[in-house]
N, C-alpha and C positions, 0 to 999 in steps of 0.2 A: 370182534364186532360185539359191541355193547348190547345190553338187554333192550334199550329202547330201540336201536336199529333193528335187531332182531324181529321185535314186533312189528315195526314199520314194514320190513320186508316180508313179513308173515301176512300182513294186511294187503300188500301188493299181490303177493301171491293168490291169495283168496279172492280178491276183487277182480283181478284179471281173468281167473279161472271162472268165477261166476258168471260174468258177461258173456265169455267164450261158450259156457255151458248152455245158457239161454239160447244165443244165436245159433250154435251148431245143432241144439235140439230143435229149434224151429225149422232149420233147413232139413233136417233128418225127417221130421213129421211131414214136410211137403214132399219130399223125394221118395222115401222108401215106405211111408205110412199112408200116403194118399190124402194127406190133409189139403184143404183147399184155401190156400193163401196168396194174395196178390202182392205185388211189389211193395206198395204202401204198408200193408199189414206186416210183411217182413221187417221193413225198416223201423216201423215202430217197435216191434219186438227188440231188435237189436238196440235201438235208443233207450228204450225203457230198461233193458238190461244194463246197459251202461250207467243210467242214473241210478238204479237200485245199488249197483256195485260202488258207485262213488259215495252214495248215503253210507253205505256199510263202512268204508275205508277213510272217508275225509278227515274223520277225527283223529285218526291214528298215524296215517302216512300221507294224508293230503289228497289221496285219491287220484293218483297219476295215471296208474294202469296201462301206460304206454311209454315206451322208450324215448319216443319223440316229444312227449309232454315233459318228461324228466329232463331231457338234454336242453330243451327250450328254457325252462325254469331255471336250469343251472346257468345258462349262458345269459339270460335276460332278467331274472327275477332273484338272483343272490341264493339259488338253492345250494346248499353245501357240497362241494366238490366230491368229498369221501363218500357221500351216499349214492352217487350217480351209478356206479358199477354194481353195487348190491341190489338197489332197486330194479335194475334193468335186468339182472340176472333172475330176480324173483318174478318180473313180469313175463319173461319167457318160459320159465318154468310153470308158472300159472296157466299160461295159454295152452301148454302142451297137456297140463292136467284137465283143463277144461275139455279138450277135445277128446282126451282119453274117456273121461267119464261119461260124456254124451255118448261115445261109441259103445261103451260097456252096456248102457241102457238099452240102446237100439241094436245090439250087434245080431240078435237072431233076425231081425227085420232086414238087416243088410244082407245076411245070408240067403234069406228067402227071396229077396228081390234079385240078387246075382244068380240064384238058382233058375227062377222063373224066366230070366232074361238070357240064360245061357251066357253070363258075363264073366270073364277071367279077370279077376283082380290084377292090375297092373297092365291090363290092355289099354290101347286108345278109348275104347267103348267104356272103360271104367272110369275114365276122367269125370264123367259126370256125377259120380259118388265121391271122388276125391275133392270135388268142388264144394260139396257139403261143408268140408272142414276148412278150407282156405280159399284164397281168392286168385283169380286167374284174368288177365286181361282179355278183353273181346278178341276174337280171331282177327277181325279187321283192322285192329290197331297194331302198330309196330311198337317196339320196345319204347322207343324215344316218346311217341304219343301217350302211350300208358304211363310212363314216368312223369310226363307233363301233367296229366290228370291227377295223378297223386300228389305232386308238389303243389298244384293249386288248391285241391280240396283239403290237404292237411295244412295249408298255410291258412286258409279260411278258418279251420277248426282251432288252430293255435291262436289266431288273432281273436276269434270270438271267446275262447277260454280265458284269455287275459282280460277282455272286457267284462266278461261276465262274473269273474272272481275279484274284480277291483272295484271296491265300494267308493273308492275315489273318483270314479268317472261321473258321479252325480246321479247315478241310478241304482242304489243300494238293491241286491238281489237276496243276499243272506242265504236262508235254506231253499231258496227257489233254484240257486245256481245248478245244482246238479240235475234237476228236472230239465232246466233249459239247455243244458249242455246235451242231454239225451235228445231232446227235440231237434237241436241243431243237427246231431248225428243222423236222425232219421229224415231230415229234410235234404241233407248232402245225400244220403243214400238213394232216396227216391229220384233225386235229379241226375246223379251220376253213376249210381250203382251198376247198371248195364255195360258200362265202359270198362272198369276195373274191379267191381266188387266192393269199392270204397273201403279200402284196407285202413289207411291213414295211420297204421300202427304196425310196426315191425314185428312185435310179439305176436299180435293177432293173426299176421301172416305166416310168420316163420315156424311158431310153435305148433301150429296144426299141422303144416307142411312135414315137420319132422316126424310128427305122429303118423300121418298117412305113408310116409316112406317106411318106417318100420313096421306099419301094419299091413304091409303087402303090396301096396301100390308102387314101391320101388322108385325107380327114376320117373315113372309116370307123374308122381307128385311134384317134380320139378318143372315138367312140361317144356324140356328143352331150353332151359335158361329163361324163360319168361316169367319166372318168379321174382326176378330182379327188381322191376318197376315197383312193385307193391312193398318191397323191403326197403330199397334205396330212396325211392321218391319221398316218403315220410321224414327221413333222416336228413335229406337236402332241405325239406321245408322248415324242419326245426331249427336249422342252421341260419337259413336266409329269409325264412318266411315271416 
C-alpha cells in the first residue's frame, strides 16, 4: 500500500469514526443521560455529523465513509478497483472506533442506567441500550420488508450523492455538496428512521454491532439474524440502485 492510499484510508477511518461518534453520542445522551431530543433533532445531528466528516475527508479520500458509496463509485464512476477493499476495511474499522470512543466517554452513565433499571447486559431488556450503537428493524417488519426499506432509502442516497457531486448536471454545488448530503440524510432519517434506523451504510451497522457484541451484549447484539437487512440492503442498493 503506497503512502497516498494509506492517507486516504486514514481519512476514511477518521471520517467514519467521527460521524459515528457524533451520532452514537447523541443517542447516548438521549437514552442514558436523559437529554430531551426528538426524531428531527436526532436526524439533524446525524446529518450534520456526516456533513462535517465529509468536509474533513473529501480533499483526501473523497469522503466516501460508506462501503455502499465506495462500491457504487467503483461500479459507476470509475473509482479505482484496487482501492475498494482498503477503503471498506478502513470504514468498518472507523465505525468500530467511533462506537468505542462514544462508549468510553459515556461508560459510567451506561453502568448507572443498568444498575438503576436492574438491567443485565445481554438480556432482551438490554437491547434498548444496544440500539444506541447500531440499527435494528422495527418489530412489526419482517426481514424482507426491512431489507426493502434499506434498498429504497440507500438507492435514494446513492442517486442524490451522484447528482449533488456532479457539476455537469447544470446546478454546480461545490463546497455546499457535503452540507446538502447531510441534509439529505436527515430528511431520509426523519421520514423512515422508525422503520429500520436508516442505516444506509454497512459499516455504520456492522462496526458498532461488533463492538456491542464484544462489550457484553453478546448474541443480543445480533437480535436473531435481524441484523441482515441493515447490512445487506445498502449493498444491494449500491449494485442495483
